[in-house]
Backbone and ligand atoms as CSV (ligand in chain L), in Angstrom:
chain,resi,resn,atom,element,x,y,z
A,1,MET,N,N,129.810,22.262,238.829
A,1,MET,CA,C,128.933,20.943,238.460
A,1,MET,C,C,129.710,19.647,239.061
A,2,ASP,N,N,128.766,18.781,239.390
A,2,ASP,CA,C,129.284,17.555,239.917
A,2,ASP,C,C,129.827,16.570,238.843
A,3,ILE,N,N,130.773,15.887,238.999
A,3,ILE,CA,C,131.237,14.728,237.797
A,3,ILE,C,C,130.769,13.476,238.140
A,4,LEU,N,N,129.902,12.757,237.399
A,4,LEU,CA,C,129.334,11.471,237.672
A,4,LEU,C,C,130.546,10.543,237.579
A,5,LYS,N,N,130.488,9.539,238.376
A,5,LYS,CA,C,131.540,8.463,238.475
A,5,LYS,C,C,131.025,7.127,237.846
A,6,LEU,N,N,132.120,6.407,237.526
A,6,LEU,CA,C,131.725,4.915,237.195
A,6,LEU,C,C,130.691,4.368,237.875
A,7,GLY,N,N,129.838,3.693,237.273
A,7,GLY,CA,C,128.735,3.215,238.039
A,7,GLY,C,C,127.404,3.848,237.696
A,8,MET,N,N,127.538,5.300,237.314
A,8,MET,CA,C,126.351,5.962,237.081
A,8,MET,C,C,125.734,5.707,235.681
A,9,PRO,N,N,124.342,5.343,235.628
A,9,PRO,CA,C,124.009,4.944,234.374
A,9,PRO,C,C,124.009,5.924,233.100
A,10,GLU,N,N,124.067,7.213,233.364
A,10,GLU,CA,C,124.420,8.347,232.588
A,10,GLU,C,C,125.371,8.239,231.684
A,11,LEU,N,N,126.481,7.648,232.235
A,11,LEU,CA,C,127.824,7.502,231.642
A,11,LEU,C,C,127.657,6.320,230.309
A,12,ARG,N,N,126.687,5.535,230.517
A,12,ARG,CA,C,126.475,4.380,229.556
A,12,ARG,C,C,125.546,4.820,228.388
A,13,GLN,N,N,124.787,6.092,228.450
A,13,GLN,CA,C,123.751,6.376,227.524
A,13,GLN,C,C,124.452,6.969,226.313
A,14,LYS,N,N,123.821,6.931,225.223
A,14,LYS,CA,C,124.204,7.689,224.204
A,14,LYS,C,C,123.470,9.079,224.227
A,15,ALA,N,N,124.409,9.959,223.867
A,15,ALA,CA,C,123.831,11.499,224.159
A,15,ALA,C,C,123.245,11.883,222.766
A,16,LEU,N,N,122.266,12.613,222.848
A,16,LEU,CA,C,121.433,13.151,221.846
A,16,LEU,C,C,122.131,14.371,221.016
A,17,PRO,N,N,121.936,14.619,219.846
A,17,PRO,CA,C,122.423,15.776,219.194
A,17,PRO,C,C,121.945,17.159,219.655
A,18,VAL,N,N,122.488,17.947,219.788
A,18,VAL,CA,C,122.013,19.409,220.092
A,18,VAL,C,C,121.206,19.948,218.849
A,19,SER,N,N,119.873,20.174,219.128
A,19,SER,CA,C,119.123,20.629,218.029
A,19,SER,C,C,119.461,22.108,217.411
A,20,ARG,N,N,119.544,22.843,218.417
A,20,ARG,CA,C,119.955,24.451,218.237
A,20,ARG,C,C,120.925,24.922,219.172
A,21,ILE,N,N,121.811,25.589,218.707
A,21,ILE,CA,C,122.815,25.964,219.628
A,21,ILE,C,C,122.216,27.397,220.036
A,22,THR,N,N,121.795,27.656,221.085
A,22,THR,CA,C,121.277,28.760,221.722
A,22,THR,C,C,122.239,29.383,222.666
A,23,PRO,N,N,122.174,30.512,223.020
A,23,PRO,CA,C,123.007,31.024,224.057
A,23,PRO,C,C,123.339,30.445,225.112
A,24,ASP,N,N,122.414,29.587,225.454
A,24,ASP,CA,C,122.479,28.751,226.760
A,24,ASP,C,C,123.650,27.769,226.792
A,25,TYR,N,N,124.089,27.475,225.475
A,25,TYR,CA,C,125.237,26.783,225.399
A,25,TYR,C,C,126.598,27.226,225.522
A,26,GLU,N,N,126.657,28.542,225.721
A,26,GLU,CA,C,127.723,29.344,226.050
A,26,GLU,C,C,127.987,29.239,227.420
A,27,LEU,N,N,126.803,29.355,228.193
A,27,LEU,CA,C,126.875,29.136,229.570
A,27,LEU,C,C,127.278,27.765,229.958
A,28,LEU,N,N,126.607,26.780,229.424
A,28,LEU,CA,C,127.001,25.251,229.729
A,28,LEU,C,C,128.413,25.063,229.496
A,29,ALA,N,N,129.004,25.655,228.265
A,29,ALA,CA,C,130.361,25.376,228.064
A,29,ALA,C,C,131.373,25.968,229.154
A,30,GLN,N,N,130.832,27.164,229.461
A,30,GLN,CA,C,131.657,27.903,230.443
A,30,GLN,C,C,131.730,26.922,231.870
A,31,ASN,N,N,130.473,26.581,232.138
A,31,ASN,CA,C,130.155,25.893,233.557
A,31,ASN,C,C,131.255,24.578,233.229
A,32,MET,N,N,131.110,23.928,232.075
A,32,MET,CA,C,131.845,22.912,231.811
A,32,MET,C,C,133.222,22.913,232.054
A,33,LEU,N,N,133.866,24.118,231.414
A,33,LEU,CA,C,135.264,24.425,231.538
A,33,LEU,C,C,135.705,24.717,233.031
A,34,ASP,N,N,134.927,25.415,233.604
A,34,ASP,CA,C,135.093,25.795,235.058
A,34,ASP,C,C,135.209,24.460,235.927
A,35,THR,N,N,134.498,23.590,235.551
A,35,THR,CA,C,134.603,22.144,236.333
A,35,THR,C,C,135.702,21.415,235.922
A,36,LEU,N,N,135.997,21.383,234.592
A,36,LEU,CA,C,137.248,20.786,234.230
A,36,LEU,C,C,138.464,21.446,234.696
A,37,HIS,N,N,138.474,22.718,234.879
A,37,HIS,CA,C,139.706,23.402,235.574
A,37,HIS,C,C,139.940,23.028,237.160
A,38,LYS,N,N,138.572,23.103,237.664
A,38,LYS,CA,C,138.582,22.715,239.118
A,38,LYS,C,C,139.232,21.191,239.453
A,39,TYR,N,N,139.055,20.377,238.494
A,39,TYR,CA,C,139.243,18.998,238.657
A,39,TYR,C,C,140.655,18.583,237.910
A,40,LYS,N,N,141.198,19.943,237.277
A,40,LYS,CA,C,142.479,19.507,236.649
A,40,LYS,C,C,142.481,18.574,235.625
A,41,GLY,N,N,141.476,18.301,234.778
A,41,GLY,CA,C,141.394,17.424,233.722
A,41,GLY,C,C,141.879,18.089,232.457
A,42,ALA,N,N,141.720,17.409,231.252
A,42,ALA,CA,C,141.974,17.804,229.922
A,42,ALA,C,C,140.843,17.798,229.175
A,43,GLY,N,N,139.824,17.081,229.380
A,43,GLY,CA,C,138.501,17.200,228.716
A,43,GLY,C,C,137.310,16.909,229.624
A,44,LEU,N,N,136.177,17.136,229.161
A,44,LEU,CA,C,135.119,16.880,229.903
A,44,LEU,C,C,133.748,16.743,228.889
A,45,ALA,N,N,133.018,15.771,229.040
A,45,ALA,CA,C,131.758,15.597,228.114
A,45,ALA,C,C,130.756,15.631,228.760
A,46,GLY,N,N,129.520,16.095,228.158
A,46,GLY,CA,C,128.192,16.386,228.546
A,46,GLY,C,C,127.660,15.284,229.616
A,47,PRO,N,N,127.637,13.921,229.161
A,47,PRO,CA,C,127.238,12.914,230.046
A,47,PRO,C,C,127.793,12.863,231.364
A,48,GLN,N,N,129.149,13.225,231.411
A,48,GLN,CA,C,130.021,13.195,232.702
A,48,GLN,C,C,129.252,14.214,233.717
A,49,VAL,N,N,128.558,15.366,233.305
A,49,VAL,CA,C,127.918,16.196,234.286
A,49,VAL,C,C,126.393,16.051,234.235
A,50,GLY,N,N,125.869,14.953,233.682
A,50,GLY,CA,C,124.470,14.659,233.632
A,50,GLY,C,C,123.787,15.456,232.503
A,51,VAL,N,N,124.446,15.922,231.507
A,51,VAL,CA,C,123.870,16.375,230.284
A,51,VAL,C,C,124.022,15.620,229.272
A,52,LEU,N,N,122.878,14.945,228.670
A,52,LEU,CA,C,122.972,13.657,227.733
A,52,LEU,C,C,123.007,14.343,226.244
A,53,GLU,N,N,123.793,15.252,226.077
A,53,GLU,CA,C,123.897,16.093,224.722
A,53,GLU,C,C,125.238,15.930,224.174
A,54,ARG,N,N,125.229,16.278,222.906
A,54,ARG,CA,C,126.635,15.966,222.210
A,54,ARG,C,C,127.354,17.064,222.330
A,55,ILE,N,N,128.085,17.152,223.383
A,55,ILE,CA,C,128.967,18.469,223.681
A,55,ILE,C,C,130.125,18.074,224.640
A,56,TYR,N,N,131.451,18.511,224.261
A,56,TYR,CA,C,132.474,18.186,225.164
A,56,TYR,C,C,133.268,19.492,225.198
A,57,VAL,N,N,134.107,19.498,226.173
A,57,VAL,CA,C,135.158,20.609,226.085
A,57,VAL,C,C,136.514,20.203,226.425
A,58,ILE,N,N,137.598,20.809,225.751
A,58,ILE,CA,C,138.943,20.331,226.015
A,58,ILE,C,C,139.837,21.691,226.298
A,59,HIS,N,N,140.708,21.507,227.291
A,59,HIS,CA,C,141.507,22.397,227.441
A,59,HIS,C,C,142.922,21.985,227.826
A,60,LEU,N,N,143.717,22.063,226.966
A,60,LEU,CA,C,145.140,21.682,227.062
A,60,LEU,C,C,146.128,22.755,227.533
A,61,GLU,N,N,146.937,22.460,228.340
A,61,GLU,CA,C,148.136,23.469,228.761
A,61,GLU,C,C,148.516,24.091,227.666
A,62,ARG,N,N,148.666,25.783,227.804
A,62,ARG,CA,C,149.115,26.400,226.719
A,62,ARG,C,C,148.277,26.434,225.546
A,63,ASP,N,N,147.145,25.755,225.326
A,63,ASP,CA,C,146.250,25.815,224.211
A,63,ASP,C,C,144.789,26.797,224.874
A,64,LYS,N,N,144.353,27.216,223.740
A,64,LYS,CA,C,143.057,27.638,224.125
A,64,LYS,C,C,141.923,26.689,224.366
A,65,PRO,N,N,141.020,26.967,225.104
A,65,PRO,CA,C,139.924,25.982,225.432
A,65,PRO,C,C,139.238,25.801,224.231
A,66,LEU,N,N,138.757,24.507,224.036
A,66,LEU,CA,C,137.897,24.250,222.821
A,66,LEU,C,C,136.560,23.655,223.317
A,67,VAL,N,N,135.527,24.005,222.452
A,67,VAL,CA,C,134.230,23.542,222.768
A,67,VAL,C,C,133.953,22.834,221.454
A,68,PHE,N,N,133.303,21.531,221.728
A,68,PHE,CA,C,132.751,20.724,220.467
A,68,PHE,C,C,131.383,20.372,220.739
A,69,ILE,N,N,130.792,20.867,219.667
A,69,ILE,CA,C,129.096,20.563,219.803
A,69,ILE,C,C,128.750,19.647,218.357
A,70,ASN,N,N,128.050,18.645,218.668
A,70,ASN,CA,C,127.623,17.711,217.596
A,70,ASN,C,C,128.991,17.289,216.735
A,71,PRO,N,N,130.013,16.927,217.476
A,71,PRO,CA,C,131.325,16.520,216.748
A,71,PRO,C,C,131.090,15.364,215.742
A,72,SER,N,N,131.862,15.520,214.873
A,72,SER,CA,C,132.047,13.976,214.023
A,72,SER,C,C,133.471,13.756,213.672
A,73,ILE,N,N,133.971,12.713,213.910
A,73,ILE,CA,C,135.443,12.422,213.613
A,73,ILE,C,C,135.251,11.770,212.067
A,74,THR,N,N,135.734,12.597,211.145
A,74,THR,CA,C,135.711,12.362,209.915
A,74,THR,C,C,136.895,11.514,209.276
A,75,GLU,N,N,137.823,11.495,209.906
A,75,GLU,CA,C,139.190,10.672,209.504
A,75,GLU,C,C,139.885,10.449,210.833
A,76,THR,N,N,140.452,9.097,210.626
A,76,THR,CA,C,141.497,8.576,211.551
A,76,THR,C,C,142.686,8.029,210.835
A,77,SER,N,N,143.811,8.271,211.538
A,77,SER,CA,C,144.952,7.791,210.775
A,77,SER,C,C,145.085,6.276,211.045
A,78,PRO,N,N,145.963,5.436,210.022
A,78,PRO,CA,C,146.085,4.130,210.231
A,78,PRO,C,C,147.157,3.844,211.344
A,79,ASP,N,N,147.983,4.768,211.468
A,79,ASP,CA,C,149.122,4.862,212.741
A,79,ASP,C,C,148.436,4.871,213.855
A,80,THR,N,N,148.763,4.143,214.799
A,80,THR,CA,C,148.200,4.091,216.213
A,80,THR,C,C,149.431,4.503,217.176
A,81,CYS,N,N,148.867,4.968,218.433
A,81,CYS,CA,C,149.845,4.915,219.347
A,81,CYS,C,C,149.119,4.354,220.883
A,82,LEU,N,N,150.147,3.880,221.604
A,82,LEU,CA,C,149.635,3.216,222.810
A,82,LEU,C,C,150.067,4.236,223.935
A,83,CYS,N,N,148.988,4.833,224.480
A,83,CYS,CA,C,149.204,5.833,225.561
A,83,CYS,C,C,148.438,5.597,226.727
A,84,GLU,N,N,148.852,6.206,227.835
A,84,GLU,CA,C,148.145,6.312,229.014
A,84,GLU,C,C,147.045,6.977,228.991
A,85,GLU,N,N,145.822,6.576,229.719
A,85,GLU,CA,C,144.758,7.473,229.659
A,85,GLU,C,C,144.025,7.325,230.963
A,86,GLY,N,N,143.473,8.426,231.537
A,86,GLY,CA,C,142.741,8.517,232.753
A,86,GLY,C,C,141.223,9.271,232.424
A,87,CYS,N,N,140.340,9.227,233.233
A,87,CYS,CA,C,139.013,10.046,233.159
A,87,CYS,C,C,138.780,10.477,234.544
A,88,LEU,N,N,138.257,11.808,234.407
A,88,LEU,CA,C,137.543,12.366,235.629
A,88,LEU,C,C,136.407,11.507,236.327
A,89,SER,N,N,135.818,10.773,235.478
A,89,SER,CA,C,134.741,9.961,236.147
A,89,SER,C,C,135.280,8.602,236.684
A,90,ILE,N,N,136.603,8.364,236.431
A,90,ILE,CA,C,137.331,7.078,237.243
A,90,ILE,C,C,138.508,7.753,237.788
A,91,PRO,N,N,138.529,8.560,238.773
A,91,PRO,CA,C,139.645,9.379,239.276
A,91,PRO,C,C,140.593,8.153,240.045
A,92,GLY,N,N,141.830,8.438,239.795
A,92,GLY,CA,C,142.862,7.554,240.547
A,92,GLY,C,C,143.356,6.467,239.764
A,93,PHE,N,N,142.589,6.186,238.468
A,93,PHE,CA,C,143.112,5.075,237.464
A,93,PHE,C,C,143.518,5.439,236.346
A,94,TRP,N,N,144.496,4.646,235.712
A,94,TRP,CA,C,144.983,4.832,234.455
A,94,TRP,C,C,145.083,3.567,233.624
A,95,GLY,N,N,145.010,3.573,232.222
A,95,GLY,CA,C,145.133,2.587,231.544
A,95,GLY,C,C,145.814,2.797,230.378
A,96,ASP,N,N,146.471,1.730,229.667
A,96,ASP,CA,C,147.266,2.219,228.420
A,96,ASP,C,C,146.318,1.596,227.468
A,97,ILE,N,N,145.871,2.515,226.469
A,97,ILE,CA,C,144.928,2.388,225.308
A,97,ILE,C,C,145.440,2.557,223.928
A,98,THR,N,N,145.306,1.823,222.990
A,98,THR,CA,C,145.566,2.105,221.558
A,98,THR,C,C,144.479,2.715,220.874
A,99,ARG,N,N,144.823,3.954,220.314
A,99,ARG,CA,C,144.004,4.757,219.388
A,99,ARG,C,C,144.758,5.354,218.293
A,100,PRO,N,N,144.103,5.622,217.317
A,100,PRO,CA,C,144.794,6.167,215.946
A,100,PRO,C,C,145.488,7.520,216.409
A,101,LYS,N,N,146.418,7.624,215.716
A,101,LYS,CA,C,147.518,9.126,216.249
A,101,LYS,C,C,146.819,10.345,215.736
A,102,THR,N,N,146.182,10.526,214.779
A,102,THR,CA,C,145.734,11.639,214.242
A,102,THR,C,C,144.363,11.447,213.852
A,103,VAL,N,N,143.450,12.775,214.088
A,103,VAL,CA,C,142.080,12.783,213.858
A,103,VAL,C,C,141.639,14.010,212.923
A,104,ARG,N,N,140.596,13.920,212.379
A,104,ARG,CA,C,140.154,15.016,211.730
A,104,ARG,C,C,138.661,15.072,212.255
A,105,VAL,N,N,138.201,16.300,212.805
A,105,VAL,CA,C,137.068,16.354,213.340
A,105,VAL,C,C,136.460,17.505,213.053
A,106,GLN,N,N,134.948,17.492,213.100
A,106,GLN,CA,C,134.205,18.498,212.465
A,106,GLN,C,C,133.076,18.811,213.495
A,107,ALA,N,N,133.047,19.888,213.903
A,107,ALA,CA,C,131.854,20.430,215.061
A,107,ALA,C,C,131.605,21.714,214.889
A,108,TRP,N,N,130.758,22.223,216.048
A,108,TRP,CA,C,130.312,23.487,216.006
A,108,TRP,C,C,130.625,24.122,217.511
A,109,ASN,N,N,131.188,25.399,217.468
A,109,ASN,CA,C,131.595,25.844,218.806
A,109,ASN,C,C,130.238,26.349,219.589
A,110,GLU,N,N,130.596,26.866,220.773
A,110,GLU,CA,C,129.588,27.311,221.725
A,110,GLU,C,C,128.609,28.592,221.014
A,111,LYS,N,N,129.187,29.251,220.041
A,111,LYS,CA,C,128.613,30.239,219.402
A,111,LYS,C,C,127.803,29.863,218.188
A,112,GLY,N,N,127.761,28.625,217.974
A,112,GLY,CA,C,127.155,27.951,216.812
A,112,GLY,C,C,128.011,28.149,215.444
A,113,ARG,N,N,129.398,28.404,215.669
A,113,ARG,CA,C,130.003,28.261,214.324
A,113,ARG,C,C,130.642,27.019,214.064
A,114,PRO,N,N,130.660,26.559,213.031
A,114,PRO,CA,C,131.209,25.357,212.440
A,114,PRO,C,C,132.744,25.367,212.239
A,115,PHE,N,N,133.523,24.330,212.652
A,115,PHE,CA,C,134.922,24.457,212.538
A,115,PHE,C,C,135.256,22.916,212.146
A,116,THR,N,N,136.355,22.795,211.411
A,116,THR,CA,C,137.129,21.615,211.194
A,116,THR,C,C,138.404,21.748,211.691
A,117,LEU,N,N,138.922,20.569,212.374
A,117,LEU,CA,C,140.409,20.513,213.209
A,117,LEU,C,C,141.030,19.271,212.874
A,118,GLU,N,N,142.406,19.479,212.538
A,118,GLU,CA,C,143.355,18.245,212.389
A,118,GLU,C,C,143.958,18.254,213.702
A,119,ALA,N,N,143.990,16.913,214.311
A,119,ALA,CA,C,144.730,16.972,215.433
A,119,ALA,C,C,145.763,15.861,215.720
A,120,SER,N,N,146.701,16.055,216.370
A,120,SER,CA,C,147.601,14.921,216.523
A,120,SER,C,C,147.967,15.014,218.168
A,121,GLY,N,N,148.893,13.920,218.494
A,121,GLY,CA,C,149.338,14.159,219.797
A,121,GLY,C,C,148.159,13.967,220.994
A,122,LEU,N,N,148.514,14.728,221.952
A,122,LEU,CA,C,147.500,14.451,223.170
A,122,LEU,C,C,146.149,15.058,222.694
A,123,LEU,N,N,145.961,15.988,221.947
A,123,LEU,CA,C,144.739,16.716,221.420
A,123,LEU,C,C,143.912,15.684,220.850
A,124,ALA,N,N,144.566,14.922,219.841
A,124,ALA,CA,C,143.633,13.851,219.180
A,124,ALA,C,C,143.365,12.705,220.018
A,125,ARG,N,N,144.245,12.321,221.092
A,125,ARG,CA,C,143.689,11.535,221.991
A,125,ARG,C,C,142.488,11.808,222.832
A,126,VAL,N,N,142.570,12.944,223.409
A,126,VAL,CA,C,141.367,13.601,224.123
A,126,VAL,C,C,140.383,13.723,223.381
A,127,ILE,N,N,140.298,14.167,222.013
A,127,ILE,CA,C,139.060,14.271,221.307
A,127,ILE,C,C,138.461,12.809,221.079
A,128,GLN,N,N,139.192,11.845,220.951
A,128,GLN,CA,C,138.717,10.417,220.717
A,128,GLN,C,C,138.056,9.906,222.062
A,129,HIS,N,N,138.798,10.267,223.157
A,129,HIS,CA,C,138.280,9.941,224.537
A,129,HIS,C,C,136.789,10.625,224.854
A,130,GLU,N,N,136.861,11.853,224.484
A,130,GLU,CA,C,135.590,12.563,224.905
A,130,GLU,C,C,134.547,12.211,223.770
A,131,TYR,N,N,134.899,11.939,222.673
A,131,TYR,CA,C,133.688,11.540,221.581
A,131,TYR,C,C,133.103,10.213,222.099
A,132,ASP,N,N,134.023,9.285,222.735
A,132,ASP,CA,C,133.531,8.239,223.216
A,132,ASP,C,C,132.533,8.409,224.308
A,133,HIS,N,N,132.712,9.185,225.107
A,133,HIS,CA,C,131.702,9.530,226.127
A,133,HIS,C,C,130.347,9.841,225.677
A,134,LEU,N,N,130.306,10.560,224.538
A,134,LEU,CA,C,129.071,10.615,223.774
A,134,LEU,C,C,128.295,9.478,223.298
A,135,GLU,N,N,129.027,8.438,223.190
A,135,GLU,CA,C,128.537,7.183,222.609
A,135,GLU,C,C,128.386,6.317,224.045
A,136,GLY,N,N,128.540,6.757,224.996
A,136,GLY,CA,C,128.456,5.771,226.274
A,136,GLY,C,C,129.587,4.883,226.514
A,137,VAL,N,N,130.489,5.298,225.980
A,137,VAL,CA,C,131.784,4.374,225.909
A,137,VAL,C,C,132.678,4.860,226.824
A,138,LEU,N,N,133.518,4.251,227.670
A,138,LEU,CA,C,134.379,4.596,228.658
A,138,LEU,C,C,136.040,4.196,228.188
A,139,TYR,N,N,136.955,4.750,228.534
A,139,TYR,CA,C,138.371,4.265,227.936
A,139,TYR,C,C,138.700,2.746,228.513
A,140,ILE,N,N,138.016,2.390,229.653
A,140,ILE,CA,C,138.323,0.991,229.994
A,140,ILE,C,C,137.587,-0.092,229.158
A,141,ASP,N,N,136.678,0.425,228.388
A,141,ASP,CA,C,136.060,-0.493,227.395
A,141,ASP,C,C,137.107,-0.957,226.429
A,142,HIS,N,N,138.123,-0.225,226.066
A,142,HIS,CA,C,139.368,-0.552,225.183
A,142,HIS,C,C,140.494,-1.296,225.753
A,143,LEU,N,N,140.158,-1.751,227.141
A,143,LEU,CA,C,141.103,-2.687,227.682
A,143,LEU,C,C,140.871,-4.020,227.414
A,144,SER,N,N,141.639,-4.921,227.782
A,144,SER,CA,C,141.310,-6.309,227.608
A,144,SER,C,C,140.169,-6.462,228.676
A,145,GLN,N,N,139.344,-7.597,228.573
A,145,GLN,CA,C,138.438,-7.926,229.462
A,145,GLN,C,C,139.318,-8.081,230.879
A,146,VAL,N,N,140.272,-8.764,230.911
A,146,VAL,CA,C,140.970,-8.955,232.440
A,146,VAL,C,C,141.341,-7.867,233.009
A,147,LYS,N,N,141.840,-6.897,232.093
A,147,LYS,CA,C,142.564,-5.648,232.730
A,147,LYS,C,C,141.343,-4.878,233.150
A,148,ARG,N,N,140.270,-4.725,232.289
A,148,ARG,CA,C,139.105,-3.957,232.806
A,148,ARG,C,C,138.598,-4.504,234.104
A,149,GLU,N,N,138.267,-5.680,234.215
A,149,GLU,CA,C,137.518,-6.238,235.291
A,149,GLU,C,C,138.480,-6.125,236.607
A,150,ARG,N,N,139.759,-6.154,236.595
A,150,ARG,CA,C,140.610,-5.891,237.428
A,150,ARG,C,C,140.555,-4.518,237.989
A,151,LEU,N,N,140.624,-3.529,236.937
A,151,LEU,CA,C,140.446,-2.182,237.280
A,151,LEU,C,C,139.099,-1.743,237.954
A,152,VAL,N,N,137.975,-2.447,237.346
A,152,VAL,CA,C,136.520,-1.935,237.833
A,152,VAL,C,C,136.454,-2.496,239.404
A,153,SER,N,N,137.005,-3.956,239.668
A,153,SER,CA,C,136.960,-4.384,240.947
A,153,SER,C,C,137.700,-3.540,241.902
A,154,LYS,N,N,138.842,-3.040,241.541
A,154,LYS,CA,C,139.627,-2.244,242.417
A,154,LYS,C,C,138.891,-0.931,242.721
A,155,TYR,N,N,138.362,-0.409,241.728
A,155,TYR,CA,C,137.772,0.831,241.849
A,155,TYR,C,C,136.705,0.622,242.714
A,156,GLU,N,N,135.707,-0.206,242.577
A,156,GLU,CA,C,134.515,-0.464,243.487
A,156,GLU,C,C,135.016,-0.623,245.043
A,157,ARG,N,N,136.130,-1.343,244.935
A,157,ARG,CA,C,136.503,-1.739,246.406
A,157,ARG,C,C,136.915,-0.399,246.995
A,158,LEU,N,N,137.328,0.562,246.364
A,158,LEU,CA,C,137.988,1.799,246.966
A,158,LEU,C,C,136.865,2.730,247.178
A,159,ASN,N,N,135.649,2.540,246.204
A,159,ASN,CA,C,134.644,3.610,246.210
A,159,ASN,C,C,133.296,2.957,246.624
A,160,LYS,N,N,133.298,2.281,247.693
A,160,LYS,CA,C,132.120,1.382,247.996
A,160,LYS,C,C,130.814,2.097,247.801
A,161,THR,N,N,130.771,3.262,248.464
A,161,THR,CA,C,129.466,4.175,248.526
A,161,THR,C,C,129.372,4.875,246.949
A,162,GLY,N,N,130.484,5.333,246.488
A,162,GLY,CA,C,130.426,6.308,245.262
A,162,GLY,C,C,130.004,5.523,244.090
A,163,ALA,N,N,130.178,4.284,243.822
A,163,ALA,CA,C,129.747,3.559,242.704
A,163,ALA,C,C,128.350,3.090,242.673
A,164,LYS,N,N,127.607,3.316,243.621
A,164,LYS,CA,C,126.197,2.977,243.726
A,164,LYS,C,C,125.283,4.287,243.913
A,165,ARG,N,N,124.012,4.012,243.360
A,165,ARG,CA,C,123.202,5.366,243.494
A,165,ARG,C,C,121.975,4.812,244.002
A,166,LYS,N,N,121.301,5.553,244.932
A,166,LYS,CA,C,120.267,5.186,245.668
A,166,LYS,C,C,119.020,5.251,244.636
L,1,NI,NI,NI,136.610,10.624,230.588
């Protein structure tokens, strides 16, 4: 699968709930995980591959891959942490973002089984980053306006054709 990059309108749309988790979603999740591995990322959301549905996959080193369909973040800790984040849709760039340290998330997996997860550390961070993608939000939206504009203009300068679509 190709990963859509900054500037593509799909990345700014709100993804729709999955109405029924059919066997097609096992295949979609596997394709998304294959793409995630190919580009050595930590997480990948539907809108990043042009699928405007509420699904994302996460695979952290030494952990099993996780598939989240129709996720909801039901709790976030008041404690926050400032950590560096990047995104496969904005390759080559990073920014320091403040987010809650721990989250509780409820979702369904690719087989249609519901699960609840308490996450901290990197997993909590990636869950929030990917969830944002379903809302059409990118990590750069959490930066100050000055930092965001600086990053975007540098990105556009380096990707003159990639940022535009015919
Ligand atoms: Ni991302």
